[in-house]
N, C-alpha and C positions, 0 to 999 in steps of 0.2 A: 505493498500497501505505502503509496503518498502522503505525505502530511508535514506539518514547518510547525518547526519545534522553533525555538527564539524568534529569528529572520527572515533562517533560511527553507525551504524545503528538501525535505528528506526526501530518501524511498524505503523502508523500514516493511524489513521480514523480522515473523518468530516465529521463531523453532521448539520444540519439545528434546531433549538427551532426555535417552529412555534405557538408563543405566543406574547402579547406584548412589552417586552423583550424579546424575545427569541432574535437570531440571528446565526453566523458563531459561534461555537464549533470546537478540535477540545480533541484526544484523543492519549495518548504516551505509546507506550509499547515499552520495548524490544525484540528484534527478533525472541526472544519465545514467546512474548506473554505476556508477563507476565507488567503487570499498572504499567505505572509512574506517571504518570498526566489524572484523566476524566474529559470529561466535562467542557474546561481551553476556558473560553470566548475568539474573536477571534474579539477585537477591537480598532479598527481606533483609530493613534497618536500614538500608546499606546502597548509597547515591553511584550508577557502576557508569557513569563517570564521569566519577569522580576523580582517575588515574588522566585523563583525555582533558583535561581543562585546558588543557591548551591549543583544541579545535576551538574554542566559543563556539561553544550548539547554544548557550545563553540558557543551556535550565540544569534540571533533576531529571533524571528520571528514574521513575521508585516504582517498586514493586508492593504490596499489601494483600491483603483477603479479610472481609471484611470486619474494613477498618481501623485494622489492624494494622501495621506495619509492620512486622517480628512473627506474622505469620505467612510462608514462601506462599500461595496459588499454586494445586496443584493441576497435573494434565486434561481434568475437566473440567478446572471452577474460577479458570483464565480466562474475563468475556462475562461472565456473571459476574458471582463473588472478589473474584481475586481483579487484580484490577492492577494497570500499571498506568504510571503516573508523570506530569511531563511538566516539574516546579519549578517556576521562574523567581528568579528572587526578589 
């Protein structure tokens, strides 16, 4: 899908790693599909973009379930009670 994050538009793809240490991840590309970040884990309680502040995306990507920022979304609930949030300062 394409989405605006901050002041720029990106192509994003979500995926599920079905392994014991897996979970949801995100790939972010520019609008032309050129990869910027690939396989970025979406971990509850953390800003997934923290280590990429130099990219100046303009906010944080966080996940939560049922409004609790410390509960990981599952394979079955992302998009319903599991959410991916883009938080701007």
